[in-house]
N, CA, C and O atoms as a Tripos MOL2 file, in Angstrom:
@<TRIPOS>MOLECULE
protein
  200   199    50     0     0
PROTEIN
NO_CHARGES

@<TRIPOS>ATOM
      1 N          28.5990    2.3460   20.4230 N.3       1 MET1
      2 CA         27.7860    1.1510   20.4230 C.3       1 MET1
      3 C          27.2600    0.9020   19.0110 C.2       1 MET1
      4 O          26.7500    1.8220   18.3710 O.2       1 MET1
      5 N          27.3750   -0.3130   18.5280 N.am      2 GLN2
      6 CA         26.9300   -0.6460   17.1820 C.3       2 GLN2
      7 C          25.4680   -1.0750   17.1950 C.2       2 GLN2
      8 O          24.9900   -1.6580   18.1680 O.2       2 GLN2
      9 N          24.7560   -0.7770   16.0960 N.am      3 PRO3
     10 CA         23.3460   -1.1780   16.0340 C.3       3 PRO3
     11 C          23.2030   -2.6940   15.9780 C.2       3 PRO3
     12 O          24.0930   -3.4040   15.5110 O.2       3 PRO3
     13 N          22.0900   -3.1570   16.4530 N.am      4 THR4
     14 CA         21.7880   -4.5810   16.4270 C.3       4 THR4
     15 C          21.5690   -5.0210   14.9930 C.2       4 THR4
     16 O          20.8070   -4.3820   14.2680 O.2       4 THR4
     17 N          22.2200   -6.0980   14.5600 N.am      5 PRO5
     18 CA         22.0080   -6.5720   13.1830 C.3       5 PRO5
     19 C          20.5320   -6.9110   12.9520 C.2       5 PRO5
     20 O          19.8950   -7.5710   13.7730 O.2       5 PRO5
     21 N          20.0170   -6.4510   11.8360 N.am      6 GLY6
     22 CA         18.6290   -6.7310   11.4740 C.3       6 GLY6
     23 C          17.6360   -5.7230   12.0250 C.2       6 GLY6
     24 O          16.4710   -5.7440   11.6280 O.2       6 GLY6
     25 N          18.0540   -4.8420   12.9250 N.am      7 ALA7
     26 CA         17.1280   -3.8680   13.5080 C.3       7 ALA7
     27 C          16.6050   -2.9170   12.4400 C.2       7 ALA7
     28 O          15.4220   -2.5760   12.4380 O.2       7 ALA7
     29 N          17.4750   -2.4870   11.5330 N.am      8 ASP8
     30 CA         17.0450   -1.5880   10.4660 C.3       8 ASP8
     31 C          16.0690   -2.2730    9.5230 C.2       8 ASP8
     32 O          15.1780   -1.6200    8.9800 O.2       8 ASP8
     33 N          16.2190   -3.5640    9.3190 N.am      9 ASP9
     34 CA         15.3270   -4.3010    8.4280 C.3       9 ASP9
     35 C          13.8950   -4.2850    8.9530 C.2       9 ASP9
     36 O          12.9500   -4.1910    8.1710 O.2       9 ASP9
     37 N          13.7270   -4.3770   10.2800 N.am     10 ASP10
     38 CA         12.3860   -4.3580   10.8540 C.3      10 ASP10
     39 C          11.7000   -3.0250   10.5960 C.2      10 ASP10
     40 O          10.5190   -2.9830   10.2510 O.2      10 ASP10
     41 N          12.4420   -1.9370   10.7640 N.am     11 ARG11
     42 CA         11.8610   -0.6110   10.5200 C.3      11 ARG11
     43 C          11.5590   -0.4260    9.0380 C.2      11 ARG11
     44 O          10.5210    0.1360    8.6880 O.2      11 ARG11
     45 N          12.4270   -0.8800    8.1820 N.am     12 ALA12
     46 CA         12.2070   -0.7500    6.7430 C.3      12 ALA12
     47 C          10.9940   -1.5730    6.3190 C.2      12 ALA12
     48 O          10.2020   -1.1340    5.4860 O.2      12 ALA12
     49 N          10.8530   -2.7520    6.8870 N.am     13 GLU13
     50 CA          9.7080   -3.6100    6.5580 C.3      13 GLU13
     51 C           8.4060   -2.9680    7.0410 C.2      13 GLU13
     52 O           7.3940   -3.0250    6.3430 O.2      13 GLU13
     53 N           8.4250   -2.3650    8.2180 N.am     14 ALA14
     54 CA          7.2340   -1.6990    8.7500 C.3      14 ALA14
     55 C           6.8600   -0.5080    7.8720 C.2      14 ALA14
     56 O           5.6790   -0.2870    7.6040 O.2      14 ALA14
     57 N           7.8360    0.2500    7.4290 N.am     15 ALA15
     58 CA          7.5640    1.3910    6.5570 C.3      15 ALA15
     59 C           6.9980    0.9190    5.2210 C.2      15 ALA15
     60 O           6.1040    1.5540    4.6620 O.2      15 ALA15
     61 N           7.5140   -0.1830    4.7170 N.am     16 LYS16
     62 CA          7.0200   -0.7240    3.4510 C.3      16 LYS16
     63 C           5.5700   -1.1500    3.5850 C.2      16 LYS16
     64 O           4.7700   -0.8870    2.6880 O.2      16 LYS16
     65 N           5.2110   -1.8050    4.6880 N.am     17 SER17
     66 CA          3.8380   -2.2480    4.8650 C.3      17 SER17
     67 C           2.9000   -1.0520    5.0080 C.2      17 SER17
     68 O           1.7460   -1.1240    4.5860 O.2      17 SER17
     69 N           3.3800    0.0560    5.6010 N.am     18 ASP18
     70 CA          2.5660    1.2540    5.6890 C.3      18 ASP18
     71 C           2.2730    1.8050    4.2990 C.2      18 ASP18
     72 O           1.1540    2.2430    4.0290 O.2      18 ASP18
     73 N           3.2650    1.7860    3.4200 N.am     19 ARG19
     74 CA          3.0500    2.2610    2.0520 C.3      19 ARG19
     75 C           2.0880    1.3620    1.3080 C.2      19 ARG19
     76 O           1.2820    1.8510    0.5150 O.2      19 ARG19
     77 N           2.1500    0.0580    1.5410 N.am     20 ASP20
     78 CA          1.2640   -0.8730    0.8580 C.3      20 ASP20
     79 C          -0.1900   -0.6680    1.2620 C.2      20 ASP20
     80 O          -1.0980   -0.9100    0.4660 O.2      20 ASP20
     81 N          -0.4150   -0.2170    2.5070 N.am     21 ASP21
     82 CA         -1.7650   -0.0200    2.9990 C.3      21 ASP21
     83 C          -2.3300    1.3470    2.6350 C.2      21 ASP21
     84 O          -3.4930    1.6260    2.9270 O.2      21 ASP21
     85 N          -1.5370    2.1980    2.0100 N.am     22 SER22
     86 CA         -2.0010    3.5440    1.6970 C.3      22 SER22
     87 C          -3.1130    3.4790    0.6650 C.2      22 SER22
     88 O          -3.2610    2.4870   -0.0490 O.2      22 SER22
     89 N          -3.8820    4.5370    0.5960 N.am     23 LYS23
     90 CA         -5.0040    4.5740   -0.3330 C.3      23 LYS23
     91 C          -4.6950    5.4450   -1.5290 C.2      23 LYS23
     92 O          -5.5330    6.2240   -1.9820 O.2      23 LYS23
     93 N          -3.4620    5.3030   -2.0440 N.am     24 THR24
     94 CA         -3.0770    5.9960   -3.2690 C.3      24 THR24
     95 C          -2.5350    4.9800   -4.2620 C.2      24 THR24
     96 O          -1.9560    3.9680   -3.8650 O.2      24 THR24
     97 N          -2.7160    5.2400   -5.5310 N.am     25 CYS25
     98 CA         -2.2700    4.3490   -6.5920 C.3      25 CYS25
     99 C          -0.7430    4.3040   -6.6450 C.2      25 CYS25
    100 O          -0.0830    5.3420   -6.5970 O.2      25 CYS25
    101 N          -0.1930    3.1090   -6.7430 N.am     26 SER26
    102 CA          1.2570    2.9770   -6.8250 C.3      26 SER26
    103 C           1.7760    3.3720   -8.2070 C.2      26 SER26
    104 O           2.9660    3.6500   -8.3560 O.2      26 SER26
    105 N           0.9190    3.4010   -9.2090 N.am     27 GLU27
    106 CA          1.3200    3.7630  -10.5700 C.3      27 GLU27
    107 C           1.3140    5.2790  -10.7910 C.2      27 GLU27
    108 O           2.3030    5.8450  -11.2570 O.2      27 GLU27
    109 N           0.1740    5.9480  -10.4490 N.am     28 CYS28
    110 CA          0.0520    7.3700  -10.7720 C.3      28 CYS28
    111 C          -0.0830    8.2710   -9.5450 C.2      28 CYS28
    112 O           0.0280    9.4910   -9.6720 O.2      28 CYS28
    113 N          -0.3160    7.7040   -8.3680 N.am     29 GLY29
    114 CA         -0.4170    8.4930   -7.1480 C.3      29 GLY29
    115 C          -1.7990    9.0490   -6.8620 C.2      29 GLY29
    116 O          -1.9700    9.7710   -5.8790 O.2      29 GLY29
    117 N          -2.7900    8.7380   -7.6860 N.am     30 ALA30
    118 CA         -4.1490    9.2320   -7.4720 C.3      30 ALA30
    119 C          -4.7890    8.5130   -6.2910 C.2      30 ALA30
    120 O          -4.3830    7.4060   -5.9370 O.2      30 ALA30
    121 N          -5.7840    9.1410   -5.6850 N.am     31 ALA31
    122 CA         -6.5170    8.5260   -4.5850 C.3      31 ALA31
    123 C          -7.3380    7.3550   -5.1230 C.2      31 ALA31
    124 O          -8.0180    7.4760   -6.1420 O.2      31 ALA31
    125 N          -7.2650    6.2200   -4.4250 N.am     32 LEU32
    126 CA         -8.0240    5.0460   -4.8280 C.3      32 LEU32
    127 C          -9.4750    5.1950   -4.3910 C.2      32 LEU32
    128 O          -9.7670    5.8580   -3.3960 O.2      32 LEU32
    129 N         -10.3810    4.5750   -5.1380 N.am     33 GLU33
    130 CA        -11.8040    4.6240   -4.8370 C.3      33 GLU33
    131 C         -12.3300    3.2140   -4.6450 C.2      33 GLU33
    132 O         -11.8720    2.2740   -5.2950 O.2      33 GLU33
    133 N         -13.3130    3.0710   -3.7290 N.am     34 TRP34
    134 CA        -13.9220    1.7620   -3.5100 C.3      34 TRP34
    135 C         -14.8030    1.4080   -4.6970 C.2      34 TRP34
    136 O         -15.4790    2.2670   -5.2630 O.2      34 TRP34
    137 N         -14.7850    0.1340   -5.0650 N.am     35 SER35
    138 CA        -15.5760   -0.3520   -6.1840 C.3      35 SER35
    139 C         -16.1200   -1.7320   -5.8370 C.2      35 SER35
    140 O         -15.5700   -2.4200   -4.9770 O.2      35 SER35
    141 N         -17.1950   -2.1350   -6.4990 N.am     36 LEU36
    142 CA        -17.7790   -3.4570   -6.2970 C.3      36 LEU36
    143 C         -17.5850   -4.3100   -7.5370 C.2      36 LEU36
    144 O         -17.8050   -3.8450   -8.6550 O.2      36 LEU36
    145 N         -17.1720   -5.5590   -7.3430 N.am     37 ASP37
    146 CA        -17.1020   -6.5260   -8.4390 C.3      37 ASP37
    147 C         -18.5080   -6.9960   -8.7800 C.2      37 ASP37
    148 O         -19.4650   -6.6820   -8.0710 O.2      37 ASP37
    149 N         -18.6280   -7.7400   -9.8510 N.am     38 ILE38
    150 CA        -19.9000   -8.3680  -10.2060 C.3      38 ILE38
    151 C         -20.3750   -9.2810   -9.0880 C.2      38 ILE38
    152 O         -21.5780   -9.4270   -8.8740 O.2      38 ILE38
    153 N         -19.4300   -9.9020   -8.3670 N.am     39 ASP39
    154 CA        -19.7620  -10.8080   -7.2660 C.3      39 ASP39
    155 C         -20.1150  -10.0580   -5.9840 C.2      39 ASP39
    156 O         -20.4550  -10.6920   -4.9850 O.2      39 ASP39
    157 N         -20.0430   -8.7450   -5.9850 N.am     40 GLY40
    158 CA        -20.3600   -7.9450   -4.8120 C.3      40 GLY40
    159 C         -19.1980   -7.7720   -3.8520 C.2      40 GLY40
    160 O         -19.4020   -7.3700   -2.7060 O.2      40 GLY40
    161 N         -17.9740   -8.0690   -4.2990 N.am     41 VAL41
    162 CA        -16.7950   -7.9350   -3.4630 C.3      41 VAL41
    163 C         -16.2370   -6.5250   -3.6100 C.2      41 VAL41
    164 O         -16.0000   -6.0570   -4.7240 O.2      41 VAL41
    165 N         -16.0240   -5.8410   -2.4690 N.am     42 GLN42
    166 CA        -15.4690   -4.4910   -2.4810 C.3      42 GLN42
    167 C         -13.9570   -4.5350   -2.6300 C.2      42 GLN42
    168 O         -13.2990   -5.4080   -2.0640 O.2      42 GLN42
    169 N         -13.4030   -3.5940   -3.3920 N.am     43 HIS43
    170 CA        -11.9580   -3.4520   -3.5030 C.3      43 HIS43
    171 C         -11.6330   -2.0180   -3.8960 C.2      43 HIS43
    172 O         -12.4800   -1.2900   -4.4120 O.2      43 HIS43
    173 N         -10.3940   -1.6310   -3.6410 N.am     44 LEU44
    174 CA         -9.9310   -0.3000   -4.0210 C.3      44 LEU44
    175 C          -9.3620   -0.3530   -5.4280 C.2      44 LEU44
    176 O          -8.6290   -1.2810   -5.7720 O.2      44 LEU44
    177 N          -9.6990    0.6430   -6.2460 N.am     45 GLU45
    178 CA         -9.1220    0.7140   -7.5930 C.3      45 GLU45
    179 C          -8.8620    2.1650   -7.9540 C.2      45 GLU45
    180 O          -9.4800    3.0840   -7.4170 O.2      45 GLU45
    181 N          -7.9420    2.3430   -8.8670 N.am     46 CYS46
    182 CA         -7.5690    3.6820   -9.3130 C.3      46 CYS46
    183 C          -8.5120    4.1200  -10.4370 C.2      46 CYS46
    184 O          -8.6980    3.3850  -11.4060 O.2      46 CYS46
    185 N          -9.1040    5.3040  -10.3160 N.am     47 PRO47
    186 CA         -9.9820    5.7810  -11.3740 C.3      47 PRO47
    187 C          -9.2160    6.1550  -12.6470 C.2      47 PRO47
    188 O          -9.8070    6.2070  -13.7250 O.2      47 PRO47
    189 N          -7.9050    6.4150  -12.5350 N.am     48 ASN48
    190 CA         -7.1170    6.8130  -13.6920 C.3      48 ASN48
    191 C          -6.4900    5.6340  -14.4380 C.2      48 ASN48
    192 O          -6.2810    5.7180  -15.6480 O.2      48 ASN48
    193 N          -6.1940    4.5550  -13.7500 N.am     49 CYS49
    194 CA         -5.4530    3.4430  -14.3480 C.3      49 CYS49
    195 C          -6.3150    2.2280  -14.6800 C.2      49 CYS49
    196 O          -5.7800    1.1430  -14.9100 O.2      49 CYS49
    197 N          -7.6190    2.3840  -14.7110 N.am     50 GLU50
    198 CA         -8.4890    1.2460  -14.9870 C.3      50 GLU50
    199 C          -8.1660    0.6600  -16.2780 C.2      50 GLU50
    200 O          -8.7950   -0.3150  -16.6890 O.2      50 GLU50
@<TRIPOS>BOND
     1     1     2 1
     2     2     3 1
     3     3     4 2
     4     3     5 am
     5     5     6 1
     6     6     7 1
     7     7     8 2
     8     7     9 am
     9     9    10 1
    10    10    11 1
    11    11    12 2
    12    11    13 am
    13    13    14 1
    14    14    15 1
    15    15    16 2
    16    15    17 am
    17    17    18 1
    18    18    19 1
    19    19    20 2
    20    19    21 am
    21    21    22 1
    22    22    23 1
    23    23    24 2
    24    23    25 am
    25    25    26 1
    26    26    27 1
    27    27    28 2
    28    27    29 am
    29    29    30 1
    30    30    31 1
    31    31    32 2
    32    31    33 am
    33    33    34 1
    34    34    35 1
    35    35    36 2
    36    35    37 am
    37    37    38 1
    38    38    39 1
    39    39    40 2
    40    39    41 am
    41    41    42 1
    42    42    43 1
    43    43    44 2
    44    43    45 am
    45    45    46 1
    46    46    47 1
    47    47    48 2
    48    47    49 am
    49    49    50 1
    50    50    51 1
    51    51    52 2
    52    51    53 am
    53    53    54 1
    54    54    55 1
    55    55    56 2
    56    55    57 am
    57    57    58 1
    58    58    59 1
    59    59    60 2
    60    59    61 am
    61    61    62 1
    62    62    63 1
    63    63    64 2
    64    63    65 am
    65    65    66 1
    66    66    67 1
    67    67    68 2
    68    67    69 am
    69    69    70 1
    70    70    71 1
    71    71    72 2
    72    71    73 am
    73    73    74 1
    74    74    75 1
    75    75    76 2
    76    75    77 am
    77    77    78 1
    78    78    79 1
    79    79    80 2
    80    79    81 am
    81    81    82 1
    82    82    83 1
    83    83    84 2
    84    83    85 am
    85    85    86 1
    86    86    87 1
    87    87    88 2
    88    87    89 am
    89    89    90 1
    90    90    91 1
    91    91    92 2
    92    91    93 am
    93    93    94 1
    94    94    95 1
    95    95    96 2
    96    95    97 am
    97    97    98 1
    98    98    99 1
    99    99   100 2
   100    99   101 am
   101   101   102 1
   102   102   103 1
   103   103   104 2
   104   103   105 am
   105   105   106 1
   106   106   107 1
   107   107   108 2
   108   107   109 am
   109   109   110 1
   110   110   111 1
   111   111   112 2
   112   111   113 am
   113   113   114 1
   114   114   115 1
   115   115   116 2
   116   115   117 am
   117   117   118 1
   118   118   119 1
   119   119   120 2
   120   119   121 am
   121   121   122 1
   122   122   123 1
   123   123   124 2
   124   123   125 am
   125   125   126 1
   126   126   127 1
   127   127   128 2
   128   127   129 am
   129   129   130 1
   130   130   131 1
   131   131   132 2
   132   131   133 am
   133   133   134 1
   134   134   135 1
   135   135   136 2
   136   135   137 am
   137   137   138 1
   138   138   139 1
   139   139   140 2
   140   139   141 am
   141   141   142 1
   142   142   143 1
   143   143   144 2
   144   143   145 am
   145   145   146 1
   146   146   147 1
   147   147   148 2
   148   147   149 am
   149   149   150 1
   150   150   151 1
   151   151   152 2
   152   151   153 am
   153   153   154 1
   154   154   155 1
   155   155   156 2
   156   155   157 am
   157   157   158 1
   158   158   159 1
   159   159   160 2
   160   159   161 am
   161   161   162 1
   162   162   163 1
   163   163   164 2
   164   163   165 am
   165   165   166 1
   166   166   167 1
   167   167   168 2
   168   167   169 am
   169   169   170 1
   170   170   171 1
   171   171   172 2
   172   171   173 am
   173   173   174 1
   174   174   175 1
   175   175   176 2
   176   175   177 am
   177   177   178 1
   178   178   179 1
   179   179   180 2
   180   179   181 am
   181   181   182 1
   182   182   183 1
   183   183   184 2
   184   183   185 am
   185   185   186 1
   186   186   187 1
   187   187   188 2
   188   187   189 am
   189   189   190 1
   190   190   191 1
   191   191   192 2
   192   191   193 am
   193   193   194 1
   194   194   195 1
   195   195   196 2
   196   195   197 am
   197   197   198 1
   198   198   199 1
   199   199   200 2
@<TRIPOS>SUBSTRUCTURE
     1 MET1         2 RESIDUE 1 A MET
     2 GLN2         6 RESIDUE 1 A GLN
     3 PRO3        10 RESIDUE 1 A PRO
     4 THR4        14 RESIDUE 1 A THR
     5 PRO5        18 RESIDUE 1 A PRO
     6 GLY6        22 RESIDUE 1 A GLY
     7 ALA7        26 RESIDUE 1 A ALA
     8 ASP8        30 RESIDUE 1 A ASP
     9 ASP9        34 RESIDUE 1 A ASP
    10 ASP10       38 RESIDUE 1 A ASP
    11 ARG11       42 RESIDUE 1 A ARG
    12 ALA12       46 RESIDUE 1 A ALA
    13 GLU13       50 RESIDUE 1 A GLU
    14 ALA14       54 RESIDUE 1 A ALA
    15 ALA15       58 RESIDUE 1 A ALA
    16 LYS16       62 RESIDUE 1 A LYS
    17 SER17       66 RESIDUE 1 A SER
    18 ASP18       70 RESIDUE 1 A ASP
    19 ARG19       74 RESIDUE 1 A ARG
    20 ASP20       78 RESIDUE 1 A ASP
    21 ASP21       82 RESIDUE 1 A ASP
    22 SER22       86 RESIDUE 1 A SER
    23 LYS23       90 RESIDUE 1 A LYS
    24 THR24       94 RESIDUE 1 A THR
    25 CYS25       98 RESIDUE 1 A CYS
    26 SER26      102 RESIDUE 1 A SER
    27 GLU27      106 RESIDUE 1 A GLU
    28 CYS28      110 RESIDUE 1 A CYS
    29 GLY29      114 RESIDUE 1 A GLY
    30 ALA30      118 RESIDUE 1 A ALA
    31 ALA31      122 RESIDUE 1 A ALA
    32 LEU32      126 RESIDUE 1 A LEU
    33 GLU33      130 RESIDUE 1 A GLU
    34 TRP34      134 RESIDUE 1 A TRP
    35 SER35      138 RESIDUE 1 A SER
    36 LEU36      142 RESIDUE 1 A LEU
    37 ASP37      146 RESIDUE 1 A ASP
    38 ILE38      150 RESIDUE 1 A ILE
    39 ASP39      154 RESIDUE 1 A ASP
    40 GLY40      158 RESIDUE 1 A GLY
    41 VAL41      162 RESIDUE 1 A VAL
    42 GLN42      166 RESIDUE 1 A GLN
    43 HIS43      170 RESIDUE 1 A HIS
    44 LEU44      174 RESIDUE 1 A LEU
    45 GLU45      178 RESIDUE 1 A GLU
    46 CYS46      182 RESIDUE 1 A CYS
    47 PRO47      186 RESIDUE 1 A PRO
    48 ASN48      190 RESIDUE 1 A ASN
    49 CYS49      194 RESIDUE 1 A CYS
    50 GLU50      198 RESIDUE 1 A GLU
C-alpha cells in the first residue's frame, strides 16, 4: 500500500511548528529568557545573542 500524497508534509509541518515554539535560541541553542520592552510587552530573547 502506498502512502497518501501529502501525508508526510503534514507531519513535517507539525514537527517544524514544534521547533518554532521551543524555548531555545535558533542561533546558538541557549535557553531563551523572558524580557520586557520599554512598552511593557513580554517576549523571549537569547541572553547570548542580544
